[in-house]
N, C-alpha and C positions, 0 to 999 in steps of 0.2 A: 241626170234625173233630179227634178226639183224636190224640195224638202217634203211637202205633203205626200208625194208619190213614193219617195224613199221610205218614209215612215209607214205608209199603208202597205207597201210591199214587204217591209221587214216584219211587220206584225202578221201579215197573211202567211208568209213563209214559216214563221215560228209556230203559228197556230196549226197550220197544215201538218207539220211534223209532230207536234204535241198530240193532236187529235188522233193521228194515225196509230201512235203507240198505245194510247189509253183505250181506244175503242176495240183494238184487236185483242187485247187481254180478255175482255168480256166475251168476245165472239169465238175464242179458240175451242171451247168444248163443242160448240155447234159445228165448227169446221171439222173437228176430229171425227164426229159421228157421220157427217155428210160424205166425207172423202175416205172413210174407213182407214184413217191414219193411226199410227202408233203414237204413244206419248212422246217418244224421242223425236219423231218427225214433226209433231206440232211444236215442240220446243225449238226446233231448228227454224221455224218460221220467224221466230224472234231472234234467235242466236245468229242466223245468217245475216240478218239486217244489221245487228249490232256490230258484228265483226267487220262488215263492209264499211259502215259509216265511220266507226272509230279509227280504222286504219288509214282513211283517206282525208280526214278533215283538215289537217294542217297543210298537206300538199294542195288540196282544193283551195284553201285560203291563199296560198302563194300564187296559184293560177289566177285568182281574182285580182291580186295585187299587180300581176303582170299584164293581164288581158282585159281587165275591167270587171268590177263586181256586178254591174248590171248584166253583162253577158253571162257570167257564171250563174247568176240568179235565174235568168230566163231559161238557160239550158237545164238547170236543176229542176225548176218547177215543171217545165214541159215533160221532162223525162220522168219525174215523180208521178205526174198525172197519168202518163201513158202506161207506166208500170202498174199503177193502181187499177187501171182499166183491164190490163192483161191478167192480173190476179183475180179480178171479179169473174173472168171468163175461163179460168184455169180448169182443165178437166180432171186433174189429180194432184195430189199433194206435192209431188216432185216439181211440178210447174210452179206451185205456190212458193216453195222454198227458193227455187232459182230466181223467180221474179222478185222475191223479197230482197235477195242479194243485189239485183239490179236497182231496185228501189233505194237500197242503202247507198249505192254509188251516187245516184242523183241527189239523194238527201245530203250527202257529204258536200256536193257542189253548192247547194243552195244555202246551207246553214251558216257557213262563215260569211257568205255574201250578205245575209240579213244584217249582220253587224258592220261589215265593211261599208255598205251603202250609207249607214247612219254616220259612221266616222268621217266619211268624205263629204256628206251633205251638211253636217252640223259642225260649228266650231266647238272645240273641246269644252269650253265653259258652258255650253248649252246642250250637252249630251244627256244630262240627268233626266229630263222629262221624257225624251224619246225612249230611253232605256227603261224608264219606269212604265211607260205605256206598253212597251213590248212585254215586260215581265207580267204586268196585270193581265194581258191577253192570254199569255201562256197559262196563268193561274185559272182563268175562266175555262180554257180548253181542257185543262187537266181535271177540273171539277165536273165539267159537263160531259167529258168523254165517256166514262162508264155508263152514265144514264143514256146518252145518245146511242152508244154501241149496244147496250142491252135492248133498247127499244127496237133498233133496226134488226138485230139478230133474231129477236123474238117474232117480230112482225113480218120480216121479209127474208130472213136467212142471212148467213154470214157474208155472202157476196155483197149485200147492200152496204156493209161497213166500208168496203173499198171503193164503192161508188161515191161515197160522201165527199172525198177530197178532189175528185176529178175536175169539177167545174171551177173551184177557186184556183187550183194549180194551173190549169190551162189558161184561165182568164188572166191571172196576174203574169203568167209567163209570156203570153202574147202582148200584154200591156207593156212589159219591160222591153220587149223587142221593138214595139212601135214607138216607144219613147226615144228612139235613137236619134231622130232629127234634132230635137231640142236638147239632147244630151251629148251630142257629138263634140261640141266645142269644149264642154267640161271634161269629157273623157280624154281629149287631147291634152288639156292643160293639167289634168290630175297627175301628181307625182307617180312615177312608175317604179317598180322594183328593179334595181340594177343587177347586172350580172346574169349569168346563165342559170337556168333551172337546175336545182340540185337533185337530179333524178336518183343517184345512188343513195343520198340521204333520205329521200322520200321512200324508197324501197325498204331501207333498213328500218325506218320508223313505222312503216305500214306492217312489216313482219312483226316487229316488237309489240305494237298495239293489238294486232289481230291475235297473236298468240296469248297475250295477257288477257284479253277479253274472253277468249275461248277457255282459258284455264279457269277464270273466275266463274263462268256460267256453267261449267261442267260439274255435275254433282260429285261429291266425294265418294269414294268407294267404287266408282265405275271408270276411273281414269286409266289406271294401270300404267304400263310402260309408255304407251302413247301419250297419256296425259303428262307424265313426267318429262318426256321429250319435248312436248309443246311448251311447258313451263321453262325448261332450260333454254329453248330457242328464244323465248321472250327476253330472258336475261342477257343472252349472248348478243342478240340483235340490238337490244337497248344499249349495251356497252359499246358495240361497234358503231352505233349511231352517234353517241357522244364523242367518241374518238374521231370519227370522220368529220363531224361538224366543227371540231376545234382545229382541224387541219385544212379544211377546204377554203379557198378564197371567197366562195359565194355560198355560204351555208343556208340551209332551209330555214333555220331559226336565225333571224338577223342578229348580228353582233355576238352570236355564240362563239364564233371564231375570235380569238383574241386579237384586237387591233394592235398594230405595231407601236403606236405612240401613246396609248392610254392603258392604264392599269385597271380601271373600274368602268363599268357601263354607266352611261348617263341616264338620268331620268328621261323617260320618253323612248326608251328602247325596250324591246320585248325581253331582253336578257337582264333587265334591271331587277334588283331585289323586290321592289314594290310589286311588279307583275308576278314574280314567282310566288310571293306571299298571297296575292289575290287568287291565283290559280289553286294554291294549296287549300285555301279557305273554301273555294268552290267545291273541290273534291271532298273535303271533310263534311261540309254542310249537306251536299247532295247524298253522300253515303249515309249520314246520320238520318236524314229524312226518309229515304227509301228503306233502309234497314229497320227503322222504327215502325214504319207502316207495315212491313212484312211481319214483324214480330207481334204488333198489336192485333192484327187479324186473328192470329192464333190465341192470343190472350183473351180477346173478347168472345170469340166463337167457341173455342175448345175449353178454355178454363172457366169462363163465366157463362157459357151457354147461350149467348145472344145470337139472334138471327143475322144473316147478311145485311138485311135492310136496317136493323137497329144499329149494326156496326157502322154502316155508311152514314146514318144520321148523327151518331156520336162524333164522327170525324169531320162533320161539316164546318165547325169553327176553324179548322186548319185551312180549308179553301178560302173561307171568308177573310181571315186575317192575312193570308198570303196575298190576296188581291188588294186588300187595304194597305198592306205594307209597301206596295210599289210607289204610290204617290208620296207617302210619308217618307220613304227613303230619299227621294229627290230633295225634300225640304231639309232632312238631316244632313245630307251631303253638302248642301249649300251653306248651312249654318255652322256645322261642326267639323266637316271634313271627313275623309274616308277612315282615318285611323280610329277615332272614338266611335264612329257609327258602326264599323265592322266589329270592333271589340265588344261593344254593347250587344249587338245583334247575335254574335256567337254565344255570349253568355246567356241571353234569353233562350236561344235554341237549346243549350245544355240544360237550363232550368226546366224547360218543357219536357225533355227526355226524363229527367229525374222525377218530375211529377207523374208522368205516365208509368214509370217503373213502380211507383207506390200506390197508384190509383186503384180504387175499388168501386167507386160510385160514379154516377152520371156527371156530377159537377166536377169531380177531379179529372175525369177523362176529357171533358170538354175544355177545361182550363189547360190541361197539358197539350191538347191538340192546338188550341189557340196560340199558346206560346211557341209551339213548334212552327206553326205557319207564319207567325209574325217574325220570328228569328230567321227562318229560311228565306222568306221573301225579301227581307232587308239585305241579307248577305248576298243574295243573287243579284239584286240591283247594284249594290255598292261595289262588290268585287268585279262585276262586269264593267262597271263604269271605270274602275281603275285600269283594267286590262285594255279596254278600247281607247280610253282617253290618253293613256301613256304611250300608246303606239303611234309612231309617225304615220302620216296618211298613206305613204307608199307601202306600209307593212300592216295595214288594217286587216287585210284578209287573213294573214298568218295569226294575228292576235285573235281574230274571231274563231279561227280554227282551233287554237289552243283552248279558248274558253269553252267551245262546244265539246272538245275532247274531254276536258275536265267534267263537264256536265253529263257525259256519256259513261266515263269510267267510274265516277263516284257512285251512281246508283248500283252498278254491277258489283262494285266492291262492298257496298253496304249490305246488299241482299246476301252475297256470298258469306260475309262475316256473320250475319245474323243466323244463317242456316247452320254454320259450324257451331256457334255458341248455343243455339237452341238444342242441338243434339247432345250437348255435353253438360250444360249448366242450367237448363230450364228456359221457359219461353220469355221470361222477363229479363234474363241476363244480357241480351243484346242492348237493351235500353240503357243499362248502367255502363256498359263498356263504351257505347257510342257517346254517352254523355261525358265520359272521361276523355274521349278523343276530342270532343268539342272544347272542353276546358283546356286541354293541352295545346289546342290551336290558338288560344287567345294571345299568348305572347308573340305569335307570328305577326300580329297586327302592328307591332312596333316598327316593322319595315315599311308600313304603308304611309302615304302622304297624309299630313295633318293639315289643319286649317291655319293659315297665317294671314296677317293683315294685308291690305292692299299694297303697301309699300315694301313687302317682304322681298328679299333678294334670294338668289339661289343659295348663297352660303348660309343665310340665316334660317332657311327652311330645312337645312340638313339633307342635302341631296343623297348622300350615301344610304340613308335610311328610307328613301322613297320620295323625298322632296316635298314640295308644297302642293296643296290642292287648289291653289289659285291659278290664274291664267298662265298658260305656257308661253314663255317669251323667247326661249332659245332651245330649239329642238332640231338642230341640224338644218333640215330643209325648211322648217317652219320658223320664220322670223317674227311672226305675229300670231295672235290666238286664232286667226281665221285660216283654215286650210287653203292652200293655193288653188284648189279645184273649184272654189266658189267665191265670186266677187259680190260686193254689195249690190251692184246693179243687176245681178243675176238671180236674186232671191225671187 
């Protein structure tokens, strides 16, 4: 797949998934009335999707590494579109829940592929702009989703919400399949994941993540013995996954198993400290953003008596700055490197949360939302750049799977934390706690790659702490900054 098509497909896949989540939130009350569903049933239209997608993202990424990201993207988009069409025709809420789970499975297939295709199509030093474009598109979709969903649900009913994504999903899915002739040579030359598929590891990770997400989205006070058992299952499955991965010769997480001749992971491996730090920052930032938005809705509407429309208008600076931060992040990464960029962005995000925690007027709220959007947008681009760029081309799918897992678990964790804190310490308390979590995450940035001069060597860049953000020159299978899957004459 050539670069323009890879970028267009990546953006389209990310937008389809982002729109699906935001428009459904607005349409859920209409769905509940039309299908005479209970509140718990409506909640499972979101929970079922989240559990399915979070549990399968990493394994889906490994499938892309093995069989080709273009194929996984095509299957994911076609299945996502077909499931959307089925939901639009669903006769009762049980069908909606079941098809949302199916939609989550196909969503898990396409999401890592949107990043894997970029990693294979672009050399590492040119990933900044494609990732920025992808993030800006997600920001536009997130901002437009509630408006579009509200208009469709009001004018045509909740079923129209699920018709929205059918055309782009099917169109780009078919396009990815028909791009096969021009992409076959590159697919054959692309580095493939070695070894057998780690099915036991995939099952253990799926159980751990599914139980974790289920525990986080289940309201407190209604879990009982079953909820405690699910939470315990998440811990046990997670521990078993780590133990299994350290012992198996072909782990699901590359290099998680200890190599016999090396004590530390190299930069460019998914198990490196830099990638772990970037994933931790993604979880923290997405938890802070979503938890803050959840709390601010109650602050603005219940405490200050604003209407939903006024609340939405006050939060507009968040969407504007999130979109604007994407291209600015590419410039910051090039000039300063990942370490200072992410440290500064995390500090800006924390500052926005503190401003919102003390805000009482329009200017203060707009300023807080603007800082929150600028900080989160920069963290998302820069941390994703670290994860995808540091991964070898043959592990790009797994890297994308972990990035998407972080972006799915973080929001659930943030909203769950905000719910608990609001019930015990007031509506503004989550903003202070989440700001503290963001500040506590700043030291993690020391593990990230910094900017070094053109002549920097591996030793001078400090590889154990994440290495340099300049061109990759020794990555095992990559002996130059250009992935083996793309040659100069093939651009």
